[in-house]
N, C-alpha and C positions, 0 to 999 in steps of 0.2 A: 610595572606593565608588562614587562618581558616575562616575569614569572607567573603572571595570570592566563596569560597567552600559554604556556608551557603546562601549566596544570589543566586548562581547558583541552589540551588536545591529547595529553595524558587519558582522561577522564572518556573523552568521546573515543580512542581508541579502545580501552577497556571495555566499555560498552559494546562497541561493534564486534570487538573481538570473542565476547561471551555469549552473544546471540545464537539461537538453535534456528538458523535458518535452514527450511525445507525446500522442497522442489516443486514447483507445480505440477498438474497432473501431465501436462505435455513434456515433463523433462527438465525444464531449466529452473534455476535455482532463484529464490526472491533474494534480495539484497539483505544482508545481515542486520542492517540499521532497520530495516522495516519489518522483518518476520521474527515471530516468537513462537516455539513450539514446533510439532511435528504434523505429518500430514493430517493427523485428526483433530490433534486441540490446537493448532496455529491459527494466527489470525491472518493470515494471508489466504485468500483463494480465489478462484476464478468467480465473476459475477455477470449475469444476463446481459446481452447487449441492450436489450429493450429497457433497461434501467439507465443507462447514460444518455444523454444529449448533449450534444458537440455544439458550442455556441460560439461567437464571435471571439469570446475573451478566454474559452476555456472549456470546462464541462461543468455540467449539473447531473450529478448521481442521486437517484432516488432508490432506497432499499428499504423492503420489508420483510417481515419474517420468512424464511425460507430462502432468502435470496443470498444470504452469507450465514455462515454456521454459527456466528457470534451475535445476529442482529435478533432482538425480541420485539422491536417496536418500530414503527416508520422513521428513516432518518431522511433528509434532504441535505447534501454537500454541493458546494461549490469550488472550483478547483480552478485557478488559472493553469493555463496551458503548459507555461514554464515550471510548473512545479509537479509535472507528470513525468512519470519515468517511463521510459520504452518498454513495452511487453516484448517478450521474443517468442510469441505466439499472434495468433489472428484474434485473440482475445481481451478483454478488460479483467482486471485484477485487482483486488482491495485488500487493504491489511488495516485493520483496526487494534489500535492499541493504545494504552491500557485498558481501555474500555470500547464499549461500541458506540459510544459517541464521537470519538476521536477517529478520525481521519489519518492514519500515519504515512501513507503510501498508497498510490494510486499510478497502475500501469496501464495505458493507452496502446494499442497498437499502432506500427505506422500509418501514418495516413495517406501515404503516397504523392505527396505535393509539398 
């Protein structure tokens, strides 16, 4: 059991370390686990506030073509508040990886409460 835990930790560390996380337009860096690529090809970027609905338990995110560089068709994602990461600016950001169908990370601004 201990060997399995150690192998899992090593695999996770190597994946995180090999990521090419890039900066958000406002200057802060996306987490390595979330982001792959650069400012032009990366899977993380700011999304319009109008696409995010804050619900009692979390967030409803609706995306269409033009809302994120990887989105080619309409998507609806639901995410519990506990799984959101804190945005370091006043905007929402979303990482889609390995395809546009998979929400890898979601960043939400501090709600002030």
